[in-house]
DOMI-685960 format. One record per residue (C-alpha): residue number from 1; x, y, z; residue in one letter. Coordinates in nm, 4 decimals, decimal comma. Example, Ala and Ser with C-alpha at 12.3 -4.5 7.8 and 13.67 -1.06 7.14 Angstrom:
# DOMI-685960
NODE	resi	east	north	up	resn
NODE	1	1,2300	-0,4500	0,7800	A
NODE	2	1,3670	-0,1060	0,7140	S
***
This chain:
# DOMI-685960
NODE	resi	east	north	up	resn
NODE	1	20,6569	34,0670	14,2123	M
NODE	2	20,8291	34,1954	13,9054	T
NODE	3	21,1214	34,3789	14,0568	K
NODE	4	21,4846	34,2891	14,0259	L
NODE	5	21,6622	34,1200	14,2950	G
NODE	6	21,9112	34,3439	14,4853	R
NODE	7	22,0781	34,4275	14,7781	F
NODE	8	21,9714	34,7214	15,0012	T
NODE	9	22,2881	34,9092	14,9602	D
NODE	10	22,6475	34,8436	14,8426	D
NODE	11	22,7604	34,7750	15,2095	A
NODE	12	22,5018	34,5038	15,2435	A
NODE	13	22,6236	34,3460	14,9169	R
NODE	14	22,9789	34,3646	15,0132	A
NODE	15	22,9090	34,2000	15,3619	A
NODE	16	22,7065	33,9087	15,2051	Y
NODE	17	22,9844	33,8492	14,9282	L
NODE	18	23,2489	33,8362	15,1964	R
NODE	19	23,0573	33,5616	15,3678	A
NODE	20	22,9648	33,3960	15,0465	Y
NODE	21	23,3337	33,3894	14,9551	D
NODE	22	23,4312	33,2424	15,2716	A
NODE	23	23,1768	32,9598	15,2448	V
NODE	24	23,2784	32,8883	14,8798	A
NODE	25	23,6399	32,8670	14,9605	A
NODE	26	23,5556	32,5765	15,1896	A
NODE	27	23,4003	32,3589	14,9203	W
NODE	28	23,5339	32,0058	14,9897	P
NODE	29	23,5821	31,8769	14,6319	V
NODE	30	23,7649	32,0574	14,3064	P
NODE	31	23,5017	32,2959	14,1319	W
NODE	32	23,4836	32,5489	13,8531	T
NODE	33	23,2442	32,8467	13,8825	D
NODE	34	23,0616	32,9428	13,5495	I
NODE	35	22,8632	33,2578	13,4650	D
NODE	36	22,5972	33,1659	13,2390	V
NODE	37	22,4323	33,4365	13,0289	E
NODE	38	22,0309	33,4131	13,0188	T
NODE	39	21,7597	33,6424	12,9117	S
NODE	40	21,7214	33,7380	13,2818	F
NODE	41	22,0857	33,8115	13,3626	G
NODE	42	22,3860	33,6087	13,4649	T
NODE	43	22,3407	33,2931	13,6618	T
NODE	44	22,6513	33,1887	13,8709	R
NODE	45	22,6872	32,7939	13,8594	V
NODE	46	22,9413	32,5839	14,0482	R
NODE	47	23,0371	32,2711	13,8637	R
NODE	48	23,1778	31,9747	14,0664	S
NODE	49	23,2585	31,6346	13,9709	G
NODE	50	23,2869	31,4526	13,6307	A
NODE	51	23,1677	31,1183	13,4686	G
NODE	52	22,9389	30,9908	13,1962	E
NODE	53	22,6302	31,0143	13,3753	G
NODE	54	22,3522	31,2661	13,3115	T
NODE	55	22,4318	31,5623	13,5362	P
NODE	56	22,2590	31,6631	13,8414	L
NODE	57	22,1134	32,0193	13,8793	F
NODE	58	22,0295	32,1125	14,2408	L
NODE	59	21,8278	32,3853	14,3686	F
NODE	60	21,8795	32,5110	14,7420	P
NODE	61	21,6199	32,5810	15,0054	G
NODE	62	21,4969	32,9193	15,0772	M
NODE	63	21,7286	33,2106	15,0803	Q
NODE	64	22,0119	32,9502	14,9745	G
NODE	65	22,2531	32,9504	14,6939	N
NODE	66	22,4432	32,6805	14,5205	G
NODE	67	22,6722	32,6529	14,8199	L
NODE	68	22,4011	32,5256	15,0182	F
NODE	69	22,5129	32,1565	14,8972	W
NODE	70	22,8635	32,1734	15,0486	S
NODE	71	22,7988	31,9174	15,3107	Q
NODE	72	22,6660	31,6562	15,0516	F
NODE	73	22,8709	31,7289	14,7309	I
NODE	74	23,1481	31,4722	14,8032	T
NODE	75	22,8974	31,1922	14,7541	E
NODE	76	22,6875	31,3594	14,4997	L
NODE	77	22,9814	31,4442	14,2812	A
NODE	78	23,1502	31,1000	14,3215	H
NODE	79	23,1066	30,9610	13,9713	D
NODE	80	22,9220	31,2475	13,7892	R
NODE	81	22,8942	31,6246	13,7117	T
NODE	82	22,6915	31,8447	13,9497	V
NODE	83	22,5665	32,1768	13,8843	Y
NODE	84	22,4536	32,3895	14,1879	T
NODE	85	22,3236	32,7138	14,0796	P
NODE	86	22,2692	33,0313	14,2562	D
NODE	87	21,8944	33,1275	14,2124	V
NODE	88	21,8131	33,4146	14,0049	M
NODE	89	21,6267	33,6668	14,2179	G
NODE	90	21,7579	33,5307	14,5454	W
NODE	91	22,0790	33,6357	14,7252	A
NODE	92	22,3881	33,4990	14,5641	G
NODE	93	22,6261	33,5817	14,2821	R
NODE	94	22,3717	33,5999	13,9993	C
NODE	95	22,3113	33,9444	13,8425	V
NODE	96	21,9600	33,9887	13,7430	Q
NODE	97	21,8596	34,2156	13,4510	T
NODE	98	21,5202	34,1307	13,3808	S
NODE	99	21,2277	34,0361	13,5968	P
NODE	100	21,1046	33,6912	13,6650	L
NODE	101	20,7229	33,7479	13,6430	R
NODE	102	20,5713	33,3897	13,6474	D
NODE	103	20,6543	33,0288	13,6676	E
NODE	104	20,6883	33,0106	13,3143	N
NODE	105	20,9734	33,2701	13,3181	E
NODE	106	21,1253	33,0763	13,6090	I
NODE	107	21,1323	32,7673	13,4090	A
NODE	108	21,2747	32,9519	13,1029	E
NODE	109	21,5527	33,1028	13,3141	W
NODE	110	21,6455	32,7535	13,4424	A
NODE	111	21,6212	32,6019	13,0845	A
NODE	112	21,8544	32,8736	12,9419	E
NODE	113	22,0854	32,8058	13,2220	T
NODE	114	22,1072	32,4411	13,1683	I
NODE	115	22,1384	32,4994	12,7885	A
NODE	116	22,4278	32,7504	12,8538	G
NODE	117	22,6202	32,4683	13,0477	L
NODE	118	22,6022	32,2562	12,7237	G
NODE	119	22,3652	31,9970	12,8794	A
NODE	120	22,0734	31,8701	12,6960	D
NODE	121	21,8956	31,7398	12,9912	H
NODE	122	21,9634	31,7031	13,3589	V
NODE	123	21,8412	31,5355	13,6733	H
NODE	124	21,6673	31,8199	13,8511	V
NODE	125	21,6275	31,8044	14,2259	A
NODE	126	21,5520	32,0553	14,5116	G
NODE	127	21,5415	32,0616	14,8719	Y
NODE	128	21,2240	32,2616	15,0633	S
NODE	129	21,1556	32,5549	14,8440	L
NODE	130	21,3877	32,4321	14,5956	G
NODE	131	21,1655	32,1475	14,5395	G
NODE	132	20,9054	32,3823	14,4281	W
NODE	133	21,1651	32,5499	14,1963	L
NODE	134	21,2496	32,2003	14,0655	A
NODE	135	20,8703	32,0979	13,9967	A
NODE	136	20,8051	32,4245	13,8271	V
NODE	137	21,0912	32,3574	13,5983	V
NODE	138	20,9694	31,9891	13,5190	A
NODE	139	20,6259	32,1133	13,4769	A
NODE	140	20,7063	32,3941	13,2131	H
NODE	141	21,0297	32,2670	13,0555	R
NODE	142	21,0176	31,8764	13,0481	P
NODE	143	21,2535	31,8803	12,7561	D
NODE	144	21,5435	31,9697	12,9838	R
NODE	145	21,4462	31,7270	13,2646	V
NODE	146	21,5792	31,3608	13,2756	A
NODE	147	21,4122	31,3165	13,6274	S
NODE	148	21,2824	31,5213	13,9175	L
NODE	149	21,3675	31,4506	14,2748	S
NODE	150	21,1823	31,6528	14,5699	L
NODE	151	21,3584	31,6318	14,8993	L
NODE	152	21,1428	31,7244	15,1767	E
NODE	153	20,9621	31,9710	14,9590	P
NODE	154	20,8193	32,2998	15,0805	A
NODE	155	20,4530	32,3170	15,1392	P
NODE	156	20,3898	32,5348	14,8709	A
NODE	157	20,4843	32,2583	14,6250	T
NODE	158	20,1366	32,1045	14,6798	F
NODE	159	19,9121	32,3322	14,8831	A
NODE	160	19,9230	32,6887	15,0399	R
NODE	161	20,1307	32,6857	15,3756	P
NODE	162	19,9220	32,6920	15,6916	S
NODE	163	19,8986	33,0263	15,8783	W
NODE	164	20,0964	32,8759	16,1693	R
NODE	165	20,3952	32,8003	15,9409	V
NODE	166	20,3611	33,1445	15,7731	L
NODE	167	20,3586	33,3102	16,1162	W
NODE	168	20,6700	33,1448	16,2189	R
NODE	169	20,8501	33,2527	15,9123	F
NODE	170	20,7288	33,6189	15,9398	M
NODE	171	20,8330	33,6258	16,3030	V
NODE	172	21,1867	33,5207	16,2310	A
NODE	173	21,2250	33,7329	15,9357	G
NODE	174	21,1371	34,0545	16,1332	F
NODE	175	21,4452	34,2120	16,2317	R
NODE	176	21,6454	33,9056	16,2387	P
NODE	177	21,9066	33,8323	16,4649	T
NODE	178	22,1388	33,5131	16,5196	R
NODE	179	21,9459	33,4428	16,8251	A
NODE	180	21,6177	33,4560	16,6626	K
NODE	181	21,7371	33,2314	16,3489	M
NODE	182	21,8841	32,9818	16,6122	E
NODE	183	21,5621	32,9598	16,7653	K
NODE	184	21,3892	32,9312	16,4381	F
NODE	185	21,6242	32,6505	16,3076	N
NODE	186	21,5621	32,4624	16,6337	Q
NODE	187	21,1911	32,4475	16,5301	W
NODE	188	21,2231	32,3916	16,1502	I
NODE	189	21,5375	32,2061	16,1118	A
NODE	190	21,7190	32,1385	16,4496	P
NODE	191	22,0032	31,9023	16,2988	R
NODE	192	22,1336	32,1518	16,0545	T
NODE	193	22,4661	32,2905	16,1497	R
NODE	194	22,6081	32,6019	16,0108	L
NODE	195	22,9704	32,7419	16,0173	T
NODE	196	23,0208	33,0950	16,1415	E
NODE	197	23,0660	33,1914	15,7695	S
NODE	198	22,7427	33,0309	15,6977	G
NODE	199	22,5698	33,2306	15,9701	W
NODE	200	22,7149	33,5366	15,8509	A
NODE	201	22,5896	33,4700	15,4910	M
NODE	202	22,2424	33,3719	15,6062	L
NODE	203	22,1899	33,6859	15,8224	L
NODE	204	22,3287	33,9113	15,5420	A
NODE	205	22,0905	33,7622	15,2949	S
NODE	206	21,8178	33,9346	15,4873	F
NODE	207	21,9536	34,2649	15,3249	D
NODE	208	21,8544	34,1337	14,9751	F
NODE	209	21,5322	34,2145	14,8217	R
NODE	210	21,3990	33,9069	14,6312	Q
NODE	211	21,3204	33,9348	14,2488	G
NODE	212	21,1503	33,5923	14,2728	M
NODE	213	20,7757	33,5594	14,2401	P
NODE	214	20,6099	33,4128	14,5643	W
NODE	215	20,5808	33,0347	14,5387	A
NODE	216	20,2308	32,9226	14,4478	R
NODE	217	20,0997	32,5512	14,4419	P
NODE	218	20,1252	32,3923	14,0998	L
NODE	219	19,7736	32,3385	13,9722	P
NODE	220	19,6750	31,9701	14,0103	E
NODE	221	19,6427	31,9250	13,6386	E
NODE	222	19,9901	32,0734	13,5719	R
NODE	223	20,1701	31,8602	13,8387	F
NODE	224	19,9795	31,5259	13,7167	A
NODE	225	20,1057	31,6099	13,3714	A
NODE	226	20,4798	31,6215	13,4733	I
NODE	227	20,6365	31,3467	13,2602	S
NODE	228	20,9604	31,3029	13,4357	A
NODE	229	21,0347	31,0136	13,6629	P
NODE	230	20,9403	31,1441	14,0186	L
NODE	231	21,1057	31,0864	14,3483	L
NODE	232	20,9681	31,2486	14,6625	V
NODE	233	21,1152	31,2093	14,9994	L
NODE	234	20,9326	31,3099	15,3165	F
NODE	235	21,0440	31,3678	15,6777	G
NODE	236	20,7861	31,2013	15,8813	G
NODE	237	20,7886	31,4565	16,1836	D
NODE	238	20,8324	31,7615	15,9487	T
NODE	239	20,6643	32,0624	16,0959	V
NODE	240	20,6250	32,2522	15,7567	V
NODE	241	20,3388	32,0477	15,6220	H
NODE	242	20,1332	31,7088	15,6765	D
NODE	243	20,3481	31,4439	15,5167	P
NODE	244	20,0800	31,1789	15,5248	G
NODE	245	19,8490	31,4174	15,3349	W
NODE	246	20,1225	31,5395	15,0964	A
NODE	247	20,2285	31,1820	15,0059	A
NODE	248	19,8645	31,0793	14,9366	D
NODE	249	19,8304	31,3995	14,7221	H
NODE	250	20,1387	31,2945	14,5091	V
NODE	251	20,0057	30,9257	14,4783	R
NODE	252	19,6628	31,0528	14,3419	R
NODE	253	19,8217	31,2819	14,0840	L
NODE	254	20,1215	31,0556	13,9975	R
NODE	255	20,0405	30,6955	14,0922	P
NODE	256	20,3836	30,5996	13,9390	D
NODE	257	20,5792	30,8390	14,1751	A
NODE	258	20,8374	30,6810	14,4047	D
NODE	259	20,7819	30,7954	14,7462	I
NODE	260	20,9228	30,7386	15,0803	E
NODE	261	20,8637	30,8856	15,4107	T
NODE	262	21,1334	30,8506	15,7042	Y
NODE	263	20,9818	30,8107	16,0518	P
NODE	264	21,1409	31,0198	16,3265	G
NODE	265	21,2920	31,2764	16,0745	V
NODE	266	21,1704	31,6374	16,0160	G
NODE	267	21,2392	31,9337	15,7561	H
NODE	268	21,6114	31,8561	15,8358	D
NODE	269	21,5867	31,5182	15,6543	M
NODE	270	21,9129	31,5459	15,4503	I
NODE	271	22,1077	31,6446	15,7527	W
NODE	272	21,9503	31,4057	15,9922	A
NODE	273	21,9962	31,0977	15,7729	I
NODE	274	22,2470	31,1834	15,4949	P
NODE	275	22,3548	30,8191	15,4979	D
NODE	276	22,0086	30,7218	15,3796	R
NODE	277	21,8611	31,0106	15,1888	A
NODE	278	22,1331	31,0870	14,9645	I
NODE	279	22,2027	30,7291	14,8409	P
NODE	280	21,8312	30,6896	14,8028	R
NODE	281	21,8348	31,0023	14,5748	F
NODE	282	22,1349	30,8712	14,3703	L
NODE	283	21,9962	30,5206	14,3485	E
NODE	284	21,6720	30,6824	14,1908	F
NODE	285	21,8905	30,9116	13,9332	V
NODE	286	22,0940	30,5775	13,8258	R
NODE	287	21,7682	30,3871	13,7780	A
NODE	288	21,6329	30,6689	13,5359	H
NODE	289	21,9286	30,7442	13,3243	E
NODE	290	21,8132	30,8497	12,9626	P
NODE	291	21,8923	30,6060	12,6926	A
NODE	292	22,1976	30,6955	12,4875	R
NODE	293	22,1460	30,7534	12,1211	A
***
């Protein structure tokens, strides 16, 4: 896919941005929105928090944007800077001017965004498909990555998704309605809760034509060569992949990886057990602060 991300028409864009702005206004901590110029267009990044620690750079799940982290940002930004970017080629406030043709260009976009924020390196993390994005950045631009955390990562991070999972996504995305999406959420992440503005933004995002390449599993040798300290958290009851197989796969490729699987928790892990998953992530980050010069 080499097209630019775009809304189907001006009305669709306006509807999405109305909902986006309503969600953005409810952000629970002080923030600054930054527009970073890159070779691929302008990236919208929300900066929250402050502190001496290396910043966090967090990717959302599929069809998400930087506002995805609203429920968790208070704890995440307690004592350090947190950057929550919209994703180039996905619905949001990025303005794409050049196509992202492959994983190398995805990583270059992220690296340029990080540099434009004035950060030498960041702790990169992502939830679901954002985990795949985070892994791509760590694999192709290790110079910008202090650590890598995959939070209930999408199946495409490690292997091709099953046809059963793909079929569920296709059914939900064909002429989506709130009722269909609520049913889909009940299957994939039943403990997530969206505000009315959140629902409006999600439904409006289906009128966006993505300008991001389809996710493909990283080759084993490239994943194994990721040099950043690695944390992977799985929901033991996730419906999107086999967490036992995925954990074994990561251990085989990265024997030093820090891996934990939470029994009784699904793909909604960070909503189901935020009191465990978020502190676990932050503990890992603190343990892997780069040495100061």
